[in-house]
SEGU-597558 format. One record per residue (C-alpha): residue number from 1; residue in one letter; y, x, z. Coordinates in steps of 0.001 Angstrom, whole numbers. Each point is the difference from the previous one (the first is absolute). Layout:
BEGIN
k / r / py / px / pz
NUM / a / Y / X / Z
...
! end
This chain:
BEGIN
k / r / py / px / pz
1 / m / 95589 / 79725 / 167147
2 / r / -881 / 861 / -3340
3 / r / 1273 / -3225 / -1144
4 / t / 3246 / 72 / 950
5 / r / 623 / 3511 / -1620
6 / l / -1289 / -2048 / -3382
7 / t / 2436 / -2922 / 651
8 / k / 2870 / 2203 / 1107
9 / t / -414 / 2402 / -3322
10 / t / -589 / -2790 / -2420
11 / p / 3669 / -1774 / 1
12 / v / 1361 / 3931 / -404
13 / i / -2167 / 255 / -3397
14 / a / 992 / -3895 / -1324
15 / g / 3477 / 1029 / 808
16 / l / -37 / 3727 / -1585
17 / l / -2077 / -1500 / -3486
18 / i / 2213 / -3190 / -32
19 / g / 3175 / 2297 / -263
20 / l / -2136 / 2058 / -2587
21 / l / 26 / -3100 / -2395
22 / f / 3320 / -660 / 578
23 / a / 1229 / 3565 / -1106
24 / i / -2535 / -587 / -3370
25 / l / 1407 / -3136 / -930
26 / a / 3526 / 1769 / 650
27 / v / -181 / 2919 / -2552
28 / p / -132 / -1947 / -3015
29 / l / 3150 / -1829 / 785
30 / g / 2506 / 2688 / -632
31 / a / -1757 / 1272 / -2986
32 / q / 1734 / 421 / -3318
33 / p / -674 / -3322 / -2297
34 / a / -1838 / 505 / -3188
35 / s / 2381 / -1369 / -2450
36 / a / 2492 / 2932 / 956
37 / v / -2961 / 3027 / -779
38 / q / 641 / 1354 / -3481
39 / p / -3339 / 1065 / -1989
40 / y / -40 / 3282 / -1493
41 / y / -980 / -824 / -3108
42 / d / 1525 / -3614 / -1653
43 / i / -1397 / 40 / -3250
44 / a / 2130 / -3328 / -866
45 / r / 3296 / 2656 / 258
46 / e / -1325 / 2457 / -2206
47 / v / 1472 / 1271 / -2979
48 / t / 48 / 2150 / -2779
49 / l / 2102 / 3500 / -404
50 / s / 292 / 2093 / -3185
51 / g / 1336 / 3517 / -82
52 / t / -219 / 3710 / -482
53 / v / -2060 / 2126 / 2640
54 / s / 2884 / 2236 / 1011
55 / s / -2530 / 2139 / 3127
56 / v / -3501 / -404 / 670
57 / f / -1009 / 532 / 3790
58 / k / -3848 / 223 / 132
59 / k / 271 / 295 / 3967
60 / a / 3215 / -1574 / 1058
61 / p / 2718 / 2494 / 1753
62 / a / 1195 / -608 / 3851
63 / g / 2233 / -3266 / 364
64 / m / -2157 / -1785 / -3294
65 / s / -3273 / -2363 / 1127
66 / v / -3084 / 1708 / 29
67 / g / -1821 / -70 / -3362
68 / s / 1238 / 951 / -3599
69 / h / 2897 / -833 / -1771
70 / l / 2225 / -616 / -3182
71 / m / 4133 / 213 / -218
72 / l / 269 / -2238 / -2651
73 / a / 3074 / -317 / -2010
74 / t / 1159 / -3743 / -779
75 / s / 2693 / -1284 / -1408
76 / s / 1697 / -1333 / 3637
77 / g / -1002 / 3752 / 1393
78 / t / -2489 / 2152 / 1568
79 / v / -2886 / -1688 / 1679
80 / d / -2859 / 1990 / 2263
81 / a / -3330 / -2154 / -428
82 / s / -2398 / 963 / 2271
83 / l / -3659 / 97 / -1870
84 / g / -2141 / 184 / 3484
85 / r / -1910 / 2510 / 1618
86 / w / -2629 / -87 / -3106
87 / g / 2011 / -588 / -2816
88 / m / -315 / 3719 / -2029
89 / v / -2957 / 559 / 2068
90 / g / -3914 / 113 / -1583
91 / k / -1283 / -1268 / -3178
92 / g / 1497 / -2688 / -1812
93 / a / 3624 / 1231 / 1648
94 / l / 3356 / -408 / -1761
95 / a / 919 / 3266 / -1954
96 / v / 3515 / -323 / -756
97 / a / 2572 / 2381 / -861
98 / t / 4065 / 618 / 392
99 / g / 2096 / -1988 / -2961
100 / q / -3376 / -2631 / -147
101 / h / 1265 / -3205 / -833
102 / v / -2081 / -2564 / 2380
103 / e / 88 / -3464 / 1016
104 / v / -662 / -759 / 3803
105 / t / -1021 / -3081 / 1254
106 / g / 829 / -841 / 4180
107 / v / 2400 / -653 / 2839
108 / m / 3182 / 1151 / 981
109 / k / -308 / 710 / 4170
110 / t / 2019 / 2104 / 2232
111 / y / -1327 / 2811 / 1873
112 / k / 1778 / 2017 / 2832
113 / s / 3120 / -1548 / -1240
114 / k / -384 / 784 / -3746
115 / e / -1556 / -1758 / -3021
116 / l / -3184 / 656 / -1287
117 / f / -1954 / -1852 / -2563
118 / v / -3484 / -439 / 780
119 / a / -2101 / 650 / -3584
120 / r / -2728 / -2314 / -545
121 / n / -876 / 1105 / -3332
122 / v / 1578 / 2308 / -2269
123 / k / -209 / -657 / -3621
124 / v / -23 / 3854 / -2039
125 / g / -273 / -58 / -4073
126 / g / -1914 / -3450 / 217
127 / q / -2167 / 1107 / 2691
128 / v / 61 / -1623 / 3553
129 / y / -817 / 1711 / 3272
130 / t / -609 / -2329 / 2810
131 / m / 1764 / 1935 / 3403
132 / r / -452 / -3790 / 2223
133 / n / -2029 / -2825 / 256
134 / q / 2024 / -3332 / 114
135 / h / 584 / 361 / 3611
136 / g / 1600 / 3001 / -641
137 / i / -3028 / 2596 / 1890
138 / a / -509 / 3207 / -1996
139 / v / -2927 / 139 / -2316
140 / s / -1741 / 3132 / 642
141 / p / -1957 / 2705 / -2958
142 / q / -3527 / -1996 / 1566
143 / s / 1643 / -3426 / -523
144 / r / 833 / 1029 / -3696
145 / a / -2974 / 1930 / -961
146 / r / -1833 / -3118 / 1056
147 / v / 2421 / -2570 / -2435
148 / g / -292 / 2438 / -2850
149 / q / -3925 / -353 / 103
150 / k / -461 / -3674 / 596
151 / a / 2860 / 245 / -3349
152 / a / -2411 / 1977 / -1890
153 / a / -2987 / -2204 / 1076
154 / l / 1693 / -3049 / -1412
155 / t / 1166 / 1867 / -3506
156 / s / -3563 / 1136 / -492
157 / r / -1332 / -3577 / 694
158 / a / 2482 / -1669 / -2233
159 / q / -774 / 2671 / -2571
160 / k / -3905 / -781 / 432
161 / g / 1076 / -3483 / -642
162 / e / -1161 / -1078 / 3447
163 / s / 1329 / -2625 / 1880
164 / l / 2062 / 538 / 2726
! end
């Protein structure tokens, strides 16, 4: 009698497993094609804007993306440059004031139906501040400190005449 029960449930379990297999295989068929997905930061579309800082926001006001922002007065109008969450925080952070001339390298994006310039580098008075890496990921204060330590180590090695 036990054998009879076991053989009756085996086709049911097999049927459920086959149904699950078809469901798993059918899910990716409705997925969006990879070519339609645009990257957040496309370095091939990067441009450099030059302008005067009209406003500095260390924390974004309501309606703006998270992080620090510079409002730039350029020859083509006012541009909102997003510096990311760590742009003006920590050691080695960007120090800029209203009225200063800056060059900002980045990519123009649309955020909440508004144009936003996602800044990767900001050049102020000959010094370049890195806000994001080449993939658009914000550079943290700890990462800036590590880069500064490596640069200092390389400089001291070069001054001592050691090979790199």
